[in-house]
N, C-alpha and C positions, 0 to 999 in steps of 0.2 A: 504494500500500500504506500502511495506517495504521501508525504507529509507537507510538501510545498515549501521547504526551506531553501530559498535561493541565496547564493553567495552575495549577490548585490543587495538584496533586500535587508540583510542583517549586518553586512560589513561595510556597506557603502562601496560603490564601484571605484575603479582606479581613478576615475575622474574626481572622486571625492577626496583624494589625497591633498593635503595642505601644501600645494606646490610652492606657495609663496611664504610658507612658514620659515622663520629664522630663529635661531637660538638667541636667548636674551643676553648674549655676551660675545665678545670678539675673540675668536680662536686663531686669528691670523698668525700670531706669534708662535702658537703651538704647532702650526702646520710645517711640514718640511720633512726631509729625508731622516728616517730613523725615529719618527714619532708615530705611535699608534693611538688614534683617537676612537674611543668606544662609546657608543650610545647604549646605555643599560636600560632595562625596563623599570628599574626602581625609581621612586619619586624623590629619593635623596641619596647622597653618597654614603656608602656603608661606613660604619664606625671603624676606627683604626686601632681598637684596643686588643686585637688578637682573637676575639670571638665576636665577629661583626654581626650587626643586624642585617635586615633585608634578605633573610632566608638563605638558601643555598647560593643564590646569585651573589650575596654579600661575601660568602666564603670564597666563591670563585674569583672575585675581583679584588678582594681586600684581605681575605684570610690566608690564601696560599701564594700571594704575591709578596706582601711585606713580611710574612712570617713563615716559619717552618713548624711542623708538628712532630711529635715523636715518631709517628708513622705516616707515610705518604701514600698516595695513589699513583700507580703507574698510568700516566695519561699519554703515553707515546704511541699507542696503537688505536686504529679505527675499526679493526676487524674482529675484536673480541672485547668482552666486558673488562673494565678496569679492575686491577687487583691491588692488594696492599703490598707495599715495598718499604724497606727501611728509610726513615727520615733522619731526624736527630738521634734516634735510637738505631744502632746497628743490629740489635738483636733484642728479642723479648721472649721470655720463657715463663712457664707456669710451674710452680713448685709441685712435684709429684705427690708429696706428702700432704700438701695443703693447696688444692686447686683454686682457692680464693686468693692466693698470693701470686702476684706477677712481678717480675724483675726486668727492668729496661736498662740496657747498657748504652751509655751515651757515646756519640761519635767524637773522636779526637779532632782538634784543630778548628772547631767551629767558632767564628767570631760574630758578635753583633755588629750592626751597622756603625756603631761608634768605636769599633776596634777592640772592645773588651771581650774576653773569652766567655763562652757559654759554660756554666756549671750546673750541677744538679740542683743547687739552691735556687737558680732561676726557674727551674721546672717546678719546684715546690711552690715558689712565689706565684707562678702562673696558675697552678691548680687551686691555691688559696684564694686567688682573685675570683674564682668561680664558685668554690665550695665552702669556704670558711667565713661565715657571716660575721664573726666577731674580729676578723683580721682588719688592721687599719687599711690594708690595700684591697679589701673586698670591693668588687665592682658590680653593682646591681645590674647594669646593662649586660655585662659579660655573663653573669650568672643566669640571667633570663634566657639567654640563647645557648649557654653551654651546659647548664646543669642537667637538662633533659637528655643530653647526649651520653652522660656518664652517671646515671642515677644509682648504680649499685656500688660506686666507690665509697668506702667507709673511712679509709685512712691511707696515708702515703708518707714517705720519708725519703731522705737522701743520706744513706749510710756513708757515702763518700762522694767526691766531686764527679764521678763518672757513673754513678748508679742511682736509679730512681726505682723505688719499690711501692707497689700499690696493693692494698688489700680490699676485697669487695665484701659486702654484707652476705651475699649468697654466691654460689658458683655462677660465673658469668663468662661464657666462652666468647662473647661479643665485645669484650673490653678493647681489643685492638682497633675495632671500627670506631668506637666512641672517642678514643683519644686522638683520632685523626682530625677531630674538629677543634682541638684546643691548641691555639697558637702560643708559642713560648716567648714571653716578654722579658726584657732585661730589667731586673729590679732596680738597678742604679739609675736607669733612664726615668722610671717613675719617681724616684726620689729627687732627681734633678729637676723634674717638673713640679716641684713643690708638694710631692706626695698627694697629687690630685689628678684623677683620671681625666677630667675635662681639660686641664692644662696639658696633659700628656698627649692627647689625641692629635693636635696639630704638629707635633714633633715626635711621632711614634718611632720606636726603635725595635726592630726585629732582627732575625738572621736570614730573611728570605732573599730571593733573587732580585727583588726590587726594593729601593729605598724611597721613603716619603719625602717629596720636595715641598708640596703644599696641599692643604686640605680645607675645603669649604663645603659644609654639609649640604647646602642647597644648590651649589653651583658646579663644583668639579673637584677632583683630586688629580694631582700630577705626581707620578712616580718616575724615578730614574733608575737605570740599570745599576746593579751592584757588581762591579767588575771583579770583586774579591770573593764572590760567592763560593762556598765550599765545594759545590758540585760543578766542576769546570764545564761539563757537558751542558749545563743548564744556565750558564751566564746568558742573560737576555741578548738577543740580536738587535733589538731596538734600543735607542738611547732613552726614549721617554714613552710612558704610558699615561694617557689622559682619560679619566673616567668621568662620564657625563650622565646625570640622571635625566632620562627622557621617557616618562611613563606612558605617553600616548603613542600608539604605533604609527599613526600617520605623521606625527612630528618626527619620529625616528627616521622614517623613510624620506621625508623632506630634507632632513639634515644630511642624509647620505647622498641624495641627489645633488644637493647644493654644495657638496665638498666641504661640509663643516665637520663631518666625521668620516672615518675610514671603514667603520665596522658597526653594525647594529645587531642587537639581539631581537629575536621574534618580530620580523617584519610583518606588516599586514598581509594576509594571504592574497588579497586581490591585487597587491602591488607586485607580487613575486614574478608573474610573467613579464611585465613591462621592465622590471629591474634586470631580469635575464636578457631581455632584448636589448637593453641599453648597455650591456657588457659587464654588469655587476655579477659577482660570484655568489651563488646561493649554495650553502653547505647544510646538509642534513645528515642525521644518523639515528638509528634506534638507540635508545638509552633508558635507564631505569627511572622512568618518569610516569607519574600517575595523576590524572585529572579526574577527581571524584567529588561527590558530596559525602562528607562524613556525617552519619546520622547520630543523633542522641538516641540511645536505646534504654536509658534508665526509666524508672517509673515516672509517668507524667508526660512522656513524649509520644506522639502518634506513631513514630517510627519503631516503637517497641514491638508492634504487631508485625511479625514476619511476612504476613500476607500483603501488607501495605508496602514493605520494602521490596518484595519480589515483584509486586505489580508495577511499582515505579520502574524497576529495571527492565521489565518487559515492554514498557512504554517508550523506551529510548531508541530512536532510529539512528544508530551509530553510523551507518553508511551515509545517511543524509548529512550528518554532522561532518563526516570526512569530506564529502563533496563541497559543503559550505566552506571548509577550510582549504580548499584547493589541493586535497590529498596530503596535507602536511600533518597527518596524525595516523596512528594505528587505532583500530576500534578497541574500545575498552574491554579487556578480557579478565579483569580482576585487579589486583594490586600491582601486577607485573604483566608485561606484554606476553602474548602467547608465543611459546618457543623459548622463553626464559627457563633456565634450569629448574626454577621453582614453579613454573607453569607450563611444563613441557607436554604433558599428556593430561589435560584437564578432564576430570570426570563429569564436569558440568559447565555449561557456558550459556550465558544469557543471550537471547536473541530478541529481535524486534517482533512482538506479537501483541497487537492491541487487543484482540479478542480475548486472549488468555489473561492479559492485564486486567481487563474489565471484569472477568469472572472472579479473579482473586480478590480484587478490590470490593466487588459487590458482596462477597462473603464477609468482608470486614465492615460493611455498611457504607462504603464509599462509591458513589456514582456521580455522573455529571449533574444529576438533579439534587443529590445530597453530598456535595463535595467536601473533601478535606481541605481546610484552609490553614496554612501555616507559613512560617517565615524562615528564610535561609539567609545566612550571612555570606556576602561576597565582597570582592574588591574590584576596582577599576583597572588595576594593573598589578605587577609584582613578579617576583622570581618564579619563572616557570608557569605563570598563570595563563600562558598562551593568549587567547583573545577573550578575556573573561566576560565582558559585557555581552558580546554577540553570542557566545556559547551558552551563557546562562539564560539569555532570552529565548534561545532555541529550546533548551530543556524545559523552560517554563511553559512554552506553548505545547510541547509534546505531552507533558504531564496534565495540562488542562484538558486535553482531549479525552483523558480517561478518568477525570474527576478529582484531580489533585490541583488545587489552586495555590500558587506560590506567590508570596510577596517577598521582595528582596530588601534586606537591610544592607546598605552599601557602606563599606568602610575603606579607609586608606589602608594599604597593604600592611604596613608595620602595625597599625591598630588592629587589623584582623589577626595578625600573629599574636598580639598581646591578649586579645580576648580568647583565643585558642588556648592559651596557657591558663586562663582563668577558669575554664569549665563552663558548660552550657547553661547552668543555673545561676551563674554570677550576674549581677545587675548589668555589668558592662556588655553582656551579650544581647540585651534588649529583647529578650523573648524568642530568639531564634531557636529552631530545633534541628538545624543542619548547618554545616559550614563548608564552603568551597575553598579548600586550600590544596593546591597541587603540591606534591612533595616528592623528594628523592626516595628511591627504594633500593639503596645500594647494599644493604646488608640485612640480616634477619631482624635486627632491632628496629632500624629506621623504616623498613618496609612493612612490618607487621606487629612486632611485639609491643612497641610503645603505644599502640592504639587499643590493644586487646587485654593486656595484663591488668587484673582488677586493682592491684596496688599502685598503678601508675596513673590514677586519676589526678587532675590538677590539684596542687601545684607540683606533684611528683613527676608528672609526665604528660604525654599528649593523648591520653585516654579521655578526650574532651567530652564525649557523650555518656560517660559512666557505664561502659560495657563491663559486665561481670558474669563469668561463666566458669564453674569449677573444671569442666572438661578442657576448656581452652587453657586455663592456668596450668593444669597438669601437663598438657602437651608442651607449653612454653617452657616449663621447668625441665622437661627432657631435652629440649633444644639447647637451653643454656648450660646444661651439664654435659653436652656432647662436644668433644674436641676433635673428633674425626670428621674432616670436611664432607666426605661422601655420605656418611651416616647423618650428619647434620642436614645436608641438602634434602635427604629423603623426609626427614621430620618437618622441615620448613615447607616442603611441597604439600605434605599432609595438612599443615595448618592453613596454608593458602587455599587449598581446596575447600576447607570448612568455611572460610570467610566468604568465598564466592557463592557457595551453595546457600549459605544463610543470608546472603545479600546484606551484609553489614554496612556496605557503602553503596552509593549510586555510581556504578562503573560506566564512565563515558568515553574517555580517550586516553591514549598514550602519545605524548608529544614526540615529534621527530627532531625537535631542537633546532629549528631553522635559524640560520644567521645569514645576513647579507653583508658583503664587503666589497670594497673597491678592488679592481683587478691588480692594483699595485701591492696589495697585501699578499704576502707569499710565506710559505713554510708552515702554515697552520695545519695541524692534524686534529680532526674532531674526534675526540675520544668518546666511547660509549659510557659517558659519565656526566653528572651535573657539573663537574669541575673540568676545567680545560687548562692546559699548559700554554701560557703566552710566551714563554721564553724562546721558542724556535721561530717566532713570527718576525718577518722582515717587512719593512715598508719601503718599496722602491720609489723611484721618481715618476 
């Protein structure tokens, strides 16, 4: 059945692009050989405190550029999912006698941007900043974005300058993934900034391949290459990296066309054919991305009824959505794209079937004549949000046809992330019963566990909707106790299959991560990851 969702009707045609739009600042001085100017989807420049805001996009452009983490991602390949590799830690091991105890061996010869050597005490300082609320250097902003990544860490210490030891509250095999989000900050640099994080951020000091030259949260950040970076293979090829917050897709496209930027994230789909025709490069790749609605399932939410969740999933015409987006998505197949190791042979897959949707919803008392009316929290832009207004309006219309009438509560992206951390019953959520936050699904914890484990309800984690089920908790416990990768993959596949069959989310799309860039941008390899390595990129004349 056709649902009538045209690309032009919802996205505005190519003629709707703001061809005359200009950025509210002059970037002429930044232009030139060796400078890469990037138009981000964020409405503000990410924070420079080592655990940036603005979601995974903030980590992409400010977390792994200025800083290093104990463990890195290998972002050098486009033909396979990214994997963990040594970063500031050359090795990490679990104590066989106590699987809650992890030991990280630090790399020799690493220096901060101010020339001072990295020590294990700087690692302790950086974890204190996120976890130790009574520390003078506790940073509420860093804690807000970092604590949910490492919720099981109970204690840590530096027995010597080259060793960092972590102990978790429960056995947790996902610790290496979690610490990959925590940038290591130089304690002396914070002290030099008057022991104040606000003063620190314009002159941040890390160990990463880029150094901070200037930072203005509403305008831009300028980073320069670190010629003394400890990994000689990843010394940046460009002299400068300029990061610009351009939240509106047509504004990003106009900035690229008018030569005000060299690279944009998430171009408007309707602009892609004409950009290609004009000689711009369009780069896409499958990656662990998930565009869903996360439902509240605790007492008091209409989505607690599985028939309503399933009916909603049957009402989504994912093929029409893909056509609307010019093919720049995979149809939603769960929390991970079909073919992923954790979604390789799904035992169940949601299809578009309005008749079946109406039957299920009618059993729950929901029909077009007796509709379910509820609110969903969305944003106008943000990290990985694709084209959120057009996509959400399409979903809204699809659901209305089967008796679910949706009102949107629209938030700025960072605000949406904040209320996500508050939980669905907090006053900040304004009565919403579902939330549209696309997210990275790069490991068992970020893909699934943080939304499903009953003890990770806010503020402990991202179980925003209060999901609680002892069978799920038991399976998650087995995953966290399993250190063999193949065995863990089988358990994660089992968990994912349960989530899909129970329709705990509204599964809509998996992004293909489109980027548009000028032909003079060379050397970029688009990894199958939310994160990308900018160090090989060159900008020619």
